[in-house]
C-alpha positions in Angstrom: 15.1 6.5 1.1 13.8 9.6 2.8 13.4 9.5 6.5 9.8 8.8 7.5 8.1 11.4 9.6 7.1 10.7 13.2 3.3 10.8 13.5 1.4 8.5 15.7 2.3 5.8 13.2 6.0 5.3 13.3 9.2 5.5 15.3 11.9 8.2 15.1 14.2 7.6 12.2 17.6 6.2 12.8 17.1 6.1 16.6 17.5 9.9 16.8 16.7 11.5 20.2 13.1 12.3 20.7 11.9 15.9 20.2 8.8 16.6 22.3 6.9 19.9 21.8 3.7 20.7 23.8 3.5 17.1 24.8 3.6 15.6 21.3 6.5 13.7 19.8 8.1 15.0 16.6 10.5 13.5 14.1 13.8 14.9 15.2 15.8 13.4 12.2 13.4 14.8 9.6 13.4 18.2 11.3 17.2 18.3 11.5 17.4 17.8 7.7 14.8 20.5 7.1 16.4 23.1 9.3 19.9 22.2 8.1 18.8 23.4 4.7 17.9 26.8 6.3 21.0 27.1 8.5 18.8 26.4 11.5 17.1 29.8 11.1 13.4 30.0 12.0 11.4 29.4 8.8 7.8 30.5 9.5 8.2 33.8 11.3 9.0 35.4 8.0 6.7 33.3 5.9 3.3 33.8 7.6 1.4 33.6 4.3 2.9 30.2 3.4 2.4 28.9 6.9 -1.2 29.8 6.8 -1.7 28.2 3.5 -0.1 24.9 4.6 -1.8 25.0 8.0 -5.2 25.3 6.3 -4.3 22.2 4.2 -3.4 20.2 7.3 -6.6 21.2 9.1 -8.5 19.9 6.1 -6.6 16.6 5.8 -9.9 14.8 6.3 -10.6 15.7 2.6 -7.9 13.2 1.8 -9.2 10.6 4.2 -6.6 11.5 6.8 -7.2 12.5 10.4 -5.9 16.1 10.9 -4.9 15.2 14.5 -2.1 13.0 13.0 -0.5 16.3 12.1 -0.9 18.1 15.4 -4.1 19.8 14.4 -5.3 19.8 18.1 -2.5 22.1 18.9 -2.4 24.1 15.7 -6.0 25.1 16.0 -4.8 27.2 18.9 -1.5 28.2 17.3 -1.8 31.8 18.6 -1.5 30.5 22.2 1.7 28.6 21.5 5.1 30.0 22.2 7.1 31.1 19.1 9.5 28.2 19.7 6.7 25.6 20.0 4.8 26.9 17.0 7.8 26.9 14.8 8.7 23.2 15.3 5.1 22.0 15.4 4.3 23.7 12.0 7.4 22.2 10.4 6.7 18.7 11.7 3.0 19.0 10.7 3.8 20.0 7.2 6.5 17.4 6.7 4.4 14.6 8.1 1.4 15.6 6.0 3.6 15.8 2.9 4.9 12.3 3.6 1.5 10.9 4.2 0.3 12.1 0.8 3.4 11.0 -0.9 3.7 7.5 0.4 0.8 6.8 2.8 0.4 7.5 6.4 1.0 3.9 7.3 4.5 2.9 6.3 5.4 -0.6 5.2 7.1 -1.3 8.5 3.8 -0.7 10.4 1.7 -2.9 8.2 1.1 -6.6 8.0 3.8 -8.7 6.4 1.6 -9.3 3.4 0.9 -5.6 2.7 4.1 -4.6 0.9 3.0 -2.1 -1.8 4.8 1.3 -1.8 5.2 4.1 -4.4 8.4 5.7 -5.5 10.2 7.4 -2.6 9.9 11.2 -2.3 12.2 13.5 -0.4 9.6 15.4 1.6 12.1 17.9 2.9 12.9 19.0 -0.6 9.2 18.9 -1.5 8.3 21.2 1.4 11.1 23.6 0.4 9.7 23.6 -3.1 6.2 24.2 -1.9 7.3 27.2 0.3 8.8 28.8 -2.8 5.7 28.2 -5.0 2.8 30.6 -5.5 0.4 28.1 -3.8 2.1 26.0 -1.1 -1.0 24.0 -0.2 -1.5 23.0 -3.9 2.1 22.0 -4.2 1.8 19.7 -1.2 -1.5 18.3 -2.4 0.2 17.4 -5.7 2.1 14.7 -3.8 -1.1 12.6 -3.5 -2.2 10.4 -6.4 -3.9 12.0 -9.3 -5.3 8.8 -10.7 -9.0 8.5 -11.6 -9.5 6.0 -8.8 -8.1 8.3 -6.2 -10.1 11.3 -7.4 -13.3 9.2 -7.5 -12.8 7.9 -4.0 -12.2 11.5 -2.7 -15.5 12.5 -4.4 -17.2 9.5 -2.8 -15.8 10.6 0.6 -17.5 14.0 0.2 -20.8 12.3 -0.7 -20.8 10.1 2.5 -23.5 12.1 4.2 -26.2 10.9 6.7 -29.3 9.6 4.9 -32.5 8.2 6.4 -31.7 4.7 5.0 -28.1 4.9 6.2 -28.1 6.9 9.4 -25.0 8.1 11.3 -23.5 4.6 11.7 -23.8 3.9 8.0 -22.2 7.3 7.2 -19.3 6.5 9.6 -18.8 3.1 8.0 -18.8 4.7 4.5 -16.2 7.2 5.5 -14.1 4.7 7.2 -14.1 2.3 4.2 -13.3 5.0 1.7 -10.5 6.5 3.9 -8.8 3.1 4.3 -8.9 2.6 0.5 -7.6 6.1 -0.2 -4.7 5.1 2.0 -4.2 1.9 -0.1 -4.2 4.1 -3.2 -1.4 6.1 -1.8 0.7 2.9 -1.7 0.6 2.7 -5.5 2.7 4.4 -8.2 1.8 8.0 -8.9 2.0 7.2 -12.6 0.8 3.6 -13.1 2.5 1.8 -16.0 0.2 2.2 -19.0 0.5 -1.6 -19.6 -0.2 -3.5 -16.4 -2.2 -6.2 -14.8 -4.2 -5.5 -11.7 -5.7 -8.2 -9.5 -8.1 -6.9 -6.8 -8.3 -9.7 -4.3 -11.3 -8.2 -2.6 -13.2 -8.1 -5.9 -11.8 -11.6 -6.9 -11.1 -10.1 -10.4 -8.2 -9.5 -12.8 -8.0 -6.6 -15.2 -5.4 -6.1 -17.9 -4.6 -2.6 -19.0 -3.0 -1.5 -22.2 -2.4 2.1 -23.0 -4.0 2.8 -19.6 -7.3 1.3 -20.8 -8.8 -2.0 -19.6 -8.8 -4.5 -22.5 -9.4 -7.7 -20.6 -11.2 -8.7 -17.4 -11.8 -12.1 -15.8 -12.7 -13.8 -12.6 -10.0 -15.2 -10.4 -9.7 -17.5 -7.4 -7.8 -16.1 -4.5 -6.4 -17.2 -1.1 -8.6 -18.6 1.7 -9.7 -16.4 4.7 -7.2 -18.1 7.1 -4.2 -15.8 7.6 -1.6 -18.3 6.4 -3.4 -18.7 3.1 -4.4 -15.2 2.3 -3.3 -13.6 -1.0 -0.8 -10.9 -0.2 -0.6 -7.3 -1.6 2.5 -6.8 -3.7 4.0 -5.8 -7.0 5.8 -8.2 -9.4 6.5 -8.5 -13.1 5.2 -11.2 -15.5 8.3 -12.3 -17.5 7.0 -15.4 -19.3 4.3 -18.0 -19.7 4.9 -21.7 -19.0 3.0 -24.2 -21.1 2.2 -27.5 -19.4 3.9 -26.6 -16.1 4.6 -29.2 -13.4 3.5 -28.3 -9.9 6.2 -28.5 -7.2 4.0 -28.6 -4.2 5.1 -26.3 -1.4 6.4 -28.2 1.6 3.8 -26.9 4.0 0.9 -28.0 1.7 2.6 -31.4 1.1 3.0 -31.9 4.9 -0.6 -30.9 5.8 -2.6 -32.3 2.8 -0.6 -34.7 0.6 1.4 -36.8 3.0 -1.5 -37.8 5.3 -3.3 -39.0 2.1 -0.3 -41.0 1.1 -0.2 -42.7 4.5 -3.8 -43.7 4.2 -3.5 -44.7 0.5 0.0 -45.8 -0.8 -1.3 -45.5 -4.4 -2.3 -41.8 -4.0 0.9 -40.4 -5.6 0.8 -42.6 -8.7 -3.0 -42.0 -9.2 -2.4 -38.2 -9.1 0.7 -38.3 -11.3 2.9 -37.2 -8.4 6.5 -38.2 -7.7 8.7 -37.8 -4.6 11.8 -35.8 -5.6 15.3 -36.5 -4.3 15.1 -33.3 -2.2 12.0 -34.6 -0.5 9.6 -32.3 -2.3 6.6 -33.6 -4.1 6.0 -32.8 -7.8 2.9 -33.2 -9.8 3.7 -34.0 -13.4 2.2 -31.8 -16.2 -1.2 -32.6 -17.6 -4.8 -31.3 -17.8 -5.5 -32.4 -14.3 -2.4 -30.9 -12.7 -2.8 -28.3 -10.0 -1.5 -25.5 -12.2 -3.6 -26.5 -15.2 -2.0 -26.0 -18.6 -0.6 -22.5 -18.1 1.4 -20.6 -15.5 2.5 -17.0 -15.6 6.0 -16.5 -14.3 6.2 -13.5 -11.9 9.0 -14.0 -9.4 8.2 -12.7 -5.9 9.1 -13.4 -2.3 5.7 -14.8 -1.6 5.9 -17.5 -4.4 2.4 -16.4 -5.5 1.6 -16.8 -9.2 -1.2 -16.5 -11.7 -2.1 -19.8 -13.3 -4.7 -22.0 -14.9 -6.8 -24.6 -13.0 -8.3 -27.9 -14.2 -11.6 -27.2 -12.4 -13.3 -24.4 -14.3 -16.6 -24.9 -12.5 -15.1 -23.2 -9.4 -15.3 -19.8 -11.1 -19.1 -20.0 -11.0 -18.9 -19.7 -7.2 -19.7 -16.4 -5.5 -17.1 -17.1 -2.9 -13.9 -17.9 -4.7 -11.5 -17.8 -1.8 -10.3 -21.3 -1.9 -6.6 -21.3 -2.9 -3.5 -21.4 -0.7 -2.6 -17.9 -1.8 -1.9 -18.3 -5.5 -4.3 -16.7 -8.0 -6.2 -19.0 -10.5 -7.3 -17.2 -13.7 -10.6 -18.1 -15.3 -9.6 -17.5 -19.0 -5.8 -18.0 -19.0 -5.5 -18.7 -22.7 -7.1 -15.5 -23.7 -4.9 -13.7 -21.1 -1.8 -15.4 -22.4 -2.6 -14.4 -26.0 -2.8 -10.8 -25.0 0.4 -10.8 -22.9 2.4 -12.6 -25.6 0.9 -10.6 -28.5 -0.2 -13.9 -30.2 -3.4 -15.4 -31.5 -5.5 -17.7 -29.3 -4.8 -20.5 -31.9 -1.1 -20.0 -31.4 -1.4 -20.5 -27.6 -3.6 -23.5 -28.1 -1.1 -25.1 -30.5 1.8 -24.5 -28.2 0.0 -26.2 -25.3 -1.1 -29.1 -27.5 2.5 -29.9 -28.5 3.0 -31.2 -24.9 6.0 -30.9 -22.7 6.9 -28.1 -20.4 8.0 -25.0 -22.3 8.8 -21.4 -21.3 7.9 -18.5 -23.5 9.2 -15.1 -22.7 6.8 -12.2 -23.1 7.8 -9.6 -25.8 7.7 -7.0 -23.0 7.6 -7.9 -19.3 4.3 -6.7 -17.8 4.0 -5.4 -14.2 1.3 -6.9 -12.1 -0.2 -5.3 -9.0 -2.0 -7.5 -6.5 -4.1 -5.2 -4.4 -6.9 -5.4 -1.8 -9.4 -2.6 -2.5 -12.6 -3.0 -0.5 -13.9 0.2 -2.2 -13.0 0.4 -5.9 -14.1 2.4 -8.9 -15.1 0.8 -12.2 -13.8 2.2 -15.5 -17.1 3.9 -16.0 -16.7 5.7 -12.6 -19.1 3.5 -10.6 -18.1 3.1 -7.0 -18.4 -0.4 -5.6 -17.8 -1.9 -2.2 -16.5 -5.4 -1.6 -16.5 -7.5 1.6 -13.5 -7.1 3.8 -13.2 -10.9 4.1 -9.5 -10.7 5.2 -10.4 -8.2 7.9 -7.6 -5.9 6.9 -9.5 -2.6 7.0 -9.7 -2.4 10.8 -6.0 -2.5 11.2 -5.4 0.3 8.7 -8.2 2.4 10.1 -6.8 2.1 13.6 -3.4 3.4 12.5 -5.0 6.2 10.5 -6.6 7.4 13.7 -3.6 7.0 16.0 -2.7 10.3 17.8 0.8 11.6 18.3 1.8 10.4 21.7 1.0 12.8 24.5 3.7 12.6 27.1 2.0 14.7 29.7 -1.6 15.7 30.3 -0.6 19.3 30.9 2.6 20.7 29.3 4.4 23.9 29.9 5.1 26.1 26.9 8.7 26.1 25.8 9.8 29.7 26.3 13.3 29.4 25.1 14.2 32.1 22.5 13.5 31.2 18.8 17.0 31.3 17.3 19.3 29.1 15.2 21.2 28.2 18.3 18.0 27.1 20.2 16.8 25.1 17.2 20.1 23.4 16.9 20.1 22.4 20.5 16.5 21.3 20.5 17.1 19.1 17.4 20.3 17.6 18.7 22.4 19.3 16.1 24.5 21.3 18.5 25.7 20.8 22.1 23.6 22.4 24.8 25.0 25.2 27.0 25.6 22.8 29.8 27.5 20.5 27.5 29.6 23.4 26.2 30.4 24.4 29.8 31.8 20.9 30.5 
């Protein structure tokens, strides 16, 4: 995995010594890798055109929903007043940090909630910056690290259209920009080339969409986790391997302890009446049947959250506007039609398989990736932008981190007037002993 850049969002990689320039903390580990590729020679003094191109991109990072000050824009706007040494390192750190933010998101997984785990393929941003330097248009090469999906492009266009209007006012414009910026960040957590066949569940929209050949071929309502933190549906990627017909429900221990066992204590017949049995390991299992908690179909998608897509015996719940009533799992309104598509079979074949009774597992012809996301601003296949309630209150946490500033260690800092040379860069980045250390 590439080392993550140090912006206001993360800690220095591998516990490397801090590098502080003009009062702002840089990623020493990432800078060492970058300058090692250049024998620790200054990079930007002989590449002014490339530096100007990349600096213009950083100063316009808000076009990507990113705060330019995450990448030292406050200082770079006055780059001419910086010492050559300060300017060299600040430029490199800004470009590396900006590249990493576009490539994988400005908020790394380690800085998110435990249930926000999506991440794209890793990118070596040091190699990417070197490639950009050698390209005809460095800014365009770095911009290419961002998603090129229709959803990302549409959100960027919507961001440009968030302008004050009499009905909206300044506050409305700020909220519009904030929501879109947060969801652009969530888009950066997704693969740059989404699998052409995939399932996408937008928890915020309470809807599932199945794509084949990159086109939506099936859409249905879903029931998602409750608003309480412990029962929220997480954001993650998994793979649907199989369908279970007539699945039993092994009730999670926390649900059994909080909801089932108190009922059993009040009514000794509760387990028998609900076709439940106490297993030898102390867990409670509900036997298969039309009234079972998982309904007649479950889609096997192993993941660390133990969250699955499944049927439900109470179809009337899908008529509700607020369908946040599960313990985190996702109930599908039309599971048989969904199963027929996944298994490349007719609906009649699915019905017959369920009617035979007994719990059976049926592997999919081809496993299908599933992405459970939380997009409070999304784009319909026809390009329509839609906003959804942030009922889990996750936007605020991401927005706060997207606007964190690189830490200022001193209100006023003195320019670093050391000579700009391979030796001084090595010492500053901890790649060579200082003169005092050599003297010892």
